[in-house]
VEXKOL-643535 format. One record per residue (C-alpha): residue in one letter; x, y, z. Coordinates in nm, 4 decimals, padded with zeros to 6 digits. Each point is the difference from the previous one (the first is absolute). Layout:
N
BAVO  torkol        c1        c2        c3
BAVO       A         X         Y         Z
...
END
This chain:
316
BAVO  torkol        c1        c2        c3
BAVO       M  -02.4651  -01.9980   00.9974
BAVO       P   00.1309   00.2542  -00.2562
BAVO       K  -00.2485   00.2644  -00.1101
BAVO       K  -00.0601   00.0717  -00.3678
BAVO       H   00.0339   00.3578  -00.1187
BAVO       Q  -00.1349   00.1321  -00.3297
BAVO       G   00.0101   00.3511  -00.1491
BAVO       Q   00.1994   00.2334  -00.2262
BAVO       T   00.3509   00.1150   00.0701
BAVO       V   00.1439   00.3116  -00.1713
BAVO       A   00.3785   00.0208  -00.0387
BAVO       I   00.2283   00.2439  -00.1737
BAVO       D   00.3422  -00.0963  -00.1468
BAVO       V   00.2980   00.2356   00.0352
BAVO       D   00.3216  -00.0446  -00.1979
BAVO       L   00.2906   00.0936   00.2266
BAVO       A   00.3681  -00.0674  -00.0704
BAVO       G  -00.0639  -00.3337  -00.1641
BAVO       D  -00.2710  -00.1149   00.2383
BAVO       I  -00.3709  -00.0208  -00.0595
BAVO       L  -00.1649   00.0859   00.3269
BAVO       R  -00.3710  -00.0964   00.0165
BAVO       V  -00.1769   00.2198   00.2510
BAVO       A  -00.3364  -00.1383   00.1035
BAVO       V  -00.2208   00.2932   00.1024
BAVO       S  -00.3472  -00.1488   00.0508
BAVO       G  -00.1673  -00.3364   00.0468
BAVO       L   00.2682  -00.0790   00.2720
BAVO       P  -00.0365  -00.2492   00.2795
BAVO       K  -00.2071   00.1454   00.2830
BAVO       L   00.2040   00.0530   00.3136
BAVO       V  -00.1053   00.0157   00.3606
BAVO       S   00.3378   00.1511   00.1114
BAVO       R   00.0197   00.3650   00.0737
BAVO       N   00.3694   00.0601  -00.0564
BAVO       A   00.2502  -00.1043  -00.2640
BAVO       A   00.2084  -00.2324   00.2181
BAVO       S  -00.3024  -00.2074   00.0980
BAVO       A  -00.1383   00.0095  -00.3545
BAVO       L   00.3222  -00.1537  -00.1349
BAVO       L  -00.0303  -00.2938   00.2400
BAVO       E  -00.3689  -00.0415  -00.1036
BAVO       L   00.0885  -00.0017  -00.3678
BAVO       R   00.2649  -00.2718   00.0582
BAVO       S  -00.2278  -00.2189   00.2122
BAVO       D  -00.3279   00.0359  -00.1921
BAVO       H   00.0540   00.1150  -00.3508
BAVO       E   00.2872  -00.1874  -00.1724
BAVO       Q  -00.2276  -00.1000  -00.2876
BAVO       F  -00.0609   00.3671  -00.0923
BAVO       R   00.3734   00.0591  -00.0441
BAVO       G   00.0142  -00.2894  -00.2526
BAVO       F  -00.3207   00.1272  -00.1663
BAVO       L   00.1795   00.3275  -00.0904
BAVO       N   00.3428  -00.1325  -00.0938
BAVO       L  -00.0545  -00.3373  -00.1594
BAVO       P  -00.1647  -00.0894  -00.3385
BAVO       P  -00.2488   00.0724  -00.1302
BAVO       N   00.0107   00.3459   00.1572
BAVO       G   00.3766   00.0328   00.0538
BAVO       N   00.3309  -00.1514  -00.1064
BAVO       H   00.3520  -00.0546   00.1363
BAVO       L   00.0870   00.3728  -00.0747
BAVO       I  -00.2828   00.1403   00.2097
BAVO       N   00.0339   00.0998   00.3664
BAVO       S  -00.3079   00.1453   00.1634
BAVO       C  -00.0792   00.2205   00.2984
BAVO       L  -00.3226   00.0879   00.1722
BAVO       L  -00.0981   00.3653   00.0503
BAVO       Y  -00.2611   00.0474   00.2703
BAVO       P  -00.1600   00.3183   00.1283
BAVO       P   00.2056   00.1497   00.2845
BAVO       F  -00.0321  -00.1233   00.3544
BAVO       E   00.1256   00.3389   00.1151
BAVO       Q  -00.1352   00.3397  -00.1051
BAVO       C   00.3442   00.1484  -00.0669
BAVO       T   00.0924  -00.2414  -00.2782
BAVO       D  -00.1132  -00.0644  -00.3573
BAVO       G  -00.0469  -00.3842   00.0218
BAVO       A   00.1223  -00.3290   00.1396
BAVO       L   00.2281  -00.2201  -00.2057
BAVO       F   00.0916  -00.3656   00.0204
BAVO       L   00.2279  -00.1919  -00.2408
BAVO       A  -00.1567  -00.3089  -00.1459
BAVO       S   00.2940  -00.1337  -00.1991
BAVO       Q   00.0580  -00.3273  -00.1777
BAVO       F   00.1629  -00.1230   00.3136
BAVO       A  -00.1896   00.1273   00.3042
BAVO       Y  -00.1977   00.2783   00.1607
BAVO       A   00.2552   00.2506   00.1337
BAVO       P  -00.0158   00.3410   00.1726
BAVO       Y   00.1133   00.1877  -00.3158
BAVO       A   00.2439   00.0270  -00.2888
BAVO       G   00.1413   00.3270  -00.1271
BAVO       T  -00.1432  -00.0570  -00.3436
BAVO       A  -00.3380  -00.0821   00.1337
BAVO       L  -00.0086   00.3267   00.2068
BAVO       M   00.1107   00.1944  -00.3079
BAVO       A  -00.2620  -00.1625  -00.2248
BAVO       A  -00.2819   00.0539   00.2575
BAVO       A   00.1003   00.3581   00.0487
BAVO       T  -00.0045   00.0567  -00.3761
BAVO       I  -00.3594  -00.1202  -00.0218
BAVO       I  -00.1133   00.2142   00.2977
BAVO       A   00.1697   00.3092  -00.1512
BAVO       S  -00.1488  -00.0763  -00.3410
BAVO       A  -00.3471  -00.0134   00.1437
BAVO       K   00.0528   00.3436   00.1566
BAVO       R   00.1762   00.1566  -00.2903
BAVO       Q  -00.2814   00.2405  -00.0998
BAVO       A   00.0012   00.1481   00.3485
BAVO       L   00.3759   00.0348   00.0245
BAVO       A   00.1413   00.3532  -00.0122
BAVO       K   00.3621  -00.1211  -00.0007
BAVO       D   00.1916  -00.2414  -00.2279
BAVO       Q   00.1182  -00.1920   00.3013
BAVO       Q  -00.2000  -00.1729   00.2699
BAVO       V   00.1065  -00.1947   00.3097
BAVO       V  -00.2115  -00.3062   00.0707
BAVO       A   00.0007  -00.1588   00.3524
BAVO       L  -00.0786  -00.3721   00.0155
BAVO       E  -00.0477  -00.2149   00.3066
BAVO       T   00.1811  -00.3376   00.0118
BAVO       A   00.0478  -00.2655   00.2648
BAVO       N   00.3397   00.1632   00.0566
BAVO       G  -00.1332   00.3563   00.0447
BAVO       V  -00.0901   00.2924  -00.2246
BAVO       M   00.2143   00.0537  -00.3085
BAVO       E   00.0115   00.2883  -00.2435
BAVO       V   00.0357   00.0189  -00.3820
BAVO       Q   00.0398   00.3139  -00.2041
BAVO       V  -00.1752  -00.0236  -00.3391
BAVO       T   00.0861   00.2330  -00.2919
BAVO       R  -00.2443   00.1008  -00.2679
BAVO       T   00.0971   00.1039  -00.3537
BAVO       D  -00.2981   00.1673  -00.1700
BAVO       S  -00.2878  -00.2142   00.1304
BAVO       V   00.1975  -00.3269   00.0244
BAVO       M   00.1879  -00.1431   00.3011
BAVO       T   00.3574  -00.0654  -00.1131
BAVO       H   00.2309  -00.0474   00.2980
BAVO       A  -00.0253  -00.1286   00.3532
BAVO       K   00.2500   00.0409   00.2794
BAVO       W  -00.0228  -00.2185   00.3179
BAVO       F   00.1325   00.1557   00.3302
BAVO       T   00.1183  -00.2604   00.2463
BAVO       V   00.2592  -00.0814   00.2582
BAVO       K   00.3442  -00.1328  -00.0799
BAVO       P  -00.0025  -00.3874  -00.0062
BAVO       K   00.1948  -00.1788   00.2697
BAVO       L   00.3328  -00.1462  -00.1051
BAVO       L   00.0055  -00.3262   00.2057
BAVO       I   00.3188  -00.1529  -00.1335
BAVO       N   00.2668   00.1931  -00.1955
BAVO       N   00.2045  -00.1831  -00.2563
BAVO       Q   00.0436  -00.3227   00.1933
BAVO       I   00.0962  -00.3430  -00.1376
BAVO       L  -00.2767  -00.2389  -00.0848
BAVO       N   00.1073  -00.3648  -00.0377
BAVO       L  -00.1498  -00.1517  -00.3100
BAVO       P   00.0422  -00.3749  -00.0671
BAVO       L   00.0001   00.0444  -00.3756
BAVO       S   00.1413   00.3511  -00.0530
BAVO       G   00.2521   00.0313   00.2853
BAVO       N   00.0267   00.2980   00.2410
BAVO       I  -00.1753   00.3124  -00.1203
BAVO       P  -00.0220   00.3437   00.1676
BAVO       V  -00.3610   00.1043   00.0551
BAVO       S  -00.1986   00.2669   00.1822
BAVO       L  -00.3351  -00.0529   00.1687
BAVO       V  -00.2499   00.2895   00.0134
BAVO       D  -00.3409   00.0445   00.1717
BAVO       A  -00.2053   00.2314  -00.2160
BAVO       G  -00.3349  -00.1191   00.1373
BAVO       L   00.0788  -00.3117  -00.2043
BAVO       P   00.3200  -00.2107   00.0602
BAVO       Y   00.2589   00.0353  -00.2710
BAVO       L   00.3356  -00.1579  -00.0750
BAVO       V   00.2053   00.2262  -00.2315
BAVO       V   00.2865  -00.1493  -00.1994
BAVO       D   00.2252   00.1222  -00.2712
BAVO       A  -00.0502  -00.2264  -00.3001
BAVO       D   00.3590   00.0471  -00.1011
BAVO       Y   00.1100  -00.2035   00.3036
BAVO       L  -00.2106  -00.2829  -00.1286
BAVO       G   00.1363   00.0309  -00.3497
BAVO       I  -00.3561   00.0477  -00.1343
BAVO       S  -00.1275   00.2549  -00.2440
BAVO       L  -00.3316   00.1603   00.0806
BAVO       S  -00.1265  -00.1225  -00.3366
BAVO       E   00.0591  -00.3699   00.0871
BAVO       R  -00.3472  -00.0639   00.1427
BAVO       Q   00.0276  -00.3688   00.0718
BAVO       K   00.3288   00.0454   00.1880
BAVO       L  -00.1603   00.2840   00.1967
BAVO       T  -00.2929  -00.2287   00.0891
BAVO       N   00.2277  -00.2813   00.1189
BAVO       A   00.2207   00.2458   00.1916
BAVO       A  -00.2967   00.1640   00.1717
BAVO       I  -00.1301  -00.3331   00.1307
BAVO       E   00.3481  -00.0899   00.1342
BAVO       L   00.0673   00.3413   00.1517
BAVO       S  -00.3366   00.0373   00.1674
BAVO       G   00.0077  -00.3517   00.1391
BAVO       A   00.3547   00.0334   00.1337
BAVO       A  -00.0498   00.3429   00.1515
BAVO       S  -00.3190  -00.1033   00.1753
BAVO       K   00.1950  -00.2724   00.1731
BAVO       Q   00.3245   00.1910   00.0650
BAVO       F  -00.1755   00.3273   00.0965
BAVO       P  -00.3459  -00.0978   00.1326
BAVO       M  -00.2533   00.2774  -00.0173
BAVO       S  -00.0914  -00.0734   00.3621
BAVO       N   00.3386   00.1358   00.0976
BAVO       F  -00.1098   00.3442  -00.1203
BAVO       G  -00.3668  -00.0159   00.1021
BAVO       I  -00.1198   00.0133  -00.3627
BAVO       G  -00.1667  -00.2237  -00.2541
BAVO       G  -00.3821   00.0208   00.0420
BAVO       S  -00.1613  -00.1857  -00.2893
BAVO       Y   00.3348  -00.0501  -00.1745
BAVO       G   00.1949  -00.3107   00.1151
BAVO       K   00.3034   00.0673  -00.2185
BAVO       Y   00.1903   00.2998  -00.1359
BAVO       L  -00.0892   00.1648  -00.3281
BAVO       V   00.3040   00.0555  -00.2187
BAVO       M   00.1254   00.3117  -00.1757
BAVO       F   00.2775  -00.0659  -00.2498
BAVO       S   00.1930   00.3233  -00.0774
BAVO       S   00.2676   00.1122  -00.2404
BAVO       K   00.1418   00.3528   00.0053
BAVO       S  -00.0002   00.1601  -00.3447
BAVO       G   00.0883   00.3637   00.0894
BAVO       K   00.0963   00.2274   00.2883
BAVO       N  -00.3645   00.0248   00.1151
BAVO       H  -00.1648  -00.2650  -00.2222
BAVO       I  -00.0655  -00.3577   00.1004
BAVO       K  -00.1599  -00.2682  -00.2050
BAVO       T  -00.2088  -00.2572   00.1920
BAVO       V  -00.2177  -00.3082  -00.0187
BAVO       W  -00.2549  -00.0869   00.2668
BAVO       A  -00.0496  -00.3656   00.0852
BAVO       S  -00.2291  -00.1843   00.2369
BAVO       E   00.1316  -00.2786   00.2309
BAVO       K  -00.1456  -00.2460  -00.2602
BAVO       G   00.2107   00.1535  -00.2775
BAVO       E  -00.2873   00.1855  -00.1638
BAVO       L   00.1398   00.3113  -00.1777
BAVO       A  -00.1843   00.3348  -00.0293
BAVO       N   00.0125   00.2802  -00.2575
BAVO       S   00.0145   00.2648   00.2694
BAVO       A   00.2355   00.0517   00.2940
BAVO       G  -00.2930   00.1037   00.2142
BAVO       G   00.0191   00.2997   00.2287
BAVO       T   00.1290  -00.1889   00.3021
BAVO       G   00.2383  -00.2014  -00.2090
BAVO       A   00.1449   00.3121  -00.1644
BAVO       L   00.0588   00.1632   00.3427
BAVO       S   00.1572  -00.3234   00.1350
BAVO       V   00.2596   00.0123  -00.2789
BAVO       V   00.0800   00.3654   00.0720
BAVO       V   00.0422  -00.0658   00.3790
BAVO       A   00.2131  -00.3058  -00.0605
BAVO       C   00.2262   00.1799  -00.2519
BAVO       E   00.0376   00.2967   00.2258
BAVO       G   00.0883  -00.2425   00.2823
BAVO       N   00.2782  -00.1712  -00.1948
BAVO       G   00.1360   00.3247  -00.1375
BAVO       S  -00.0871  -00.0474  -00.3678
BAVO       L  -00.2333   00.3009   00.0159
BAVO       S   00.0521   00.3387   00.1660
BAVO       P  -00.2659   00.0732   00.2694
BAVO       G  -00.2688   00.2568  -00.0747
BAVO       R   00.0164  -00.0023  -00.3808
BAVO       S  -00.2913  -00.0508  -00.2392
BAVO       V   00.0362  -00.3505  -00.1462
BAVO       T  -00.1537  -00.1546  -00.3095
BAVO       I  -00.1067  -00.3586   00.0608
BAVO       E  -00.0667  -00.1721  -00.3320
BAVO       A  -00.1930  -00.3252  -00.0389
BAVO       P  -00.0894  -00.1777  -00.3222
BAVO       G  -00.3440   00.1676  -00.0072
BAVO       G   00.0753   00.3512   00.1205
BAVO       I   00.1798   00.2502   00.2163
BAVO       F  -00.0292   00.1372   00.3584
BAVO       E   00.1759   00.3125   00.1265
BAVO       C   00.0931  -00.0500   00.3644
BAVO       Q   00.1633   00.2104   00.2685
BAVO       V   00.0863  -00.0720   00.3637
BAVO       V   00.0798   00.3005   00.2164
BAVO       G   00.0534  -00.0584   00.3703
BAVO       Q  -00.2832  -00.2269   00.1257
BAVO       F  -00.2363   00.0831  -00.2813
BAVO       A  -00.0363  -00.1211  -00.3644
BAVO       T  -00.1918   00.0683  -00.3152
BAVO       V  -00.0897  -00.2133  -00.3040
BAVO       S  -00.1405   00.1492  -00.3114
BAVO       A  -00.1122  -00.1280  -00.3381
BAVO       E  -00.2163   00.0725  -00.2969
BAVO       V  -00.3610  -00.1201   00.0326
BAVO       R  -00.2680  -00.0614  -00.2560
BAVO       I  -00.3619  -00.1243   00.0442
BAVO       V  -00.0470  -00.2592  -00.2714
BAVO       A  -00.3265  -00.1850   00.0570
BAVO       R  -00.3201  -00.0233   00.2056
BAVO       H  -00.1738  -00.3327   00.0635
BAVO       S  -00.3283  -00.1199   00.1397
BAVO       F   00.0178  -00.3664   00.1027
BAVO       P  -00.2940  -00.2137   00.1026
BAVO       S   00.1319  -00.1122   00.3387
BAVO       F  -00.0600  -00.3479   00.1381
BAVO       Y   00.2049  -00.1385   00.2862
BAVO       Y  -00.0204  -00.1660   00.3288
BAVO       A   00.1028   00.1616   00.3340
BAVO       N   00.0402  -00.1479   00.3437
BAVO       P  -00.2919   00.0977   00.2314
END
């Protein structure tokens, strides 16, 4: 029988490139796991209601994505992070890492001798690092250091019943992405309903034609997320992020932004190794892929602090 939990949950909101990342820092589900990989499985099996408690009304809304920041399991890190998005618990997201690092650095700002600090966070996929920059006493920028996403399929034809044959790329950035040039679809990035319809069709068709099981990916995502892109300058690409259900986001997301860069370098529309501006409706990421490594940076701003009376049920 599910067990009732009551208490107080403290969460801090960070504005980052069009996203509001809600970082829950206390009053979190109690875990018996002693490492991040096991803890993620425990959250998925026992604490689904807590994810909804953070993201859904009355505490959240459709623009909120949350993450959980736990004390570190390992002594050499600053904390353990888990994404608790609108869609699922996941190992991480680039924006969640950057938001959590901003909060950790802000809490330490009085003790910092330098204007930059590197924060190490444990995830179910290993330890990841974010560099946070301070201007005066305020944290203003965050840069995520990661590995280059894997280009699974480079500019291959996807057969769409309604839209015909469209070249697409598939990228594994920790989350599974389909990247498509909106110009091939004859859609402007401002045509939201058309993007929604196209995302549903693209994700469904790609999941059948290019099953994730062929690449050994997927996890909690059954279908590909979609990144619509349109090049607007030599090293400037406009994008819109869409879920497999056609839900559109203000932000490209860190993994989504990098997926666009890797796909465009793969098809030759971007020169490798350059700094690239990825623009979404809500904000901008600066991305760079050099060799097998990549960085994503954005402006950050702590905008709110909440204390929610928590009431939810968890599996025993």
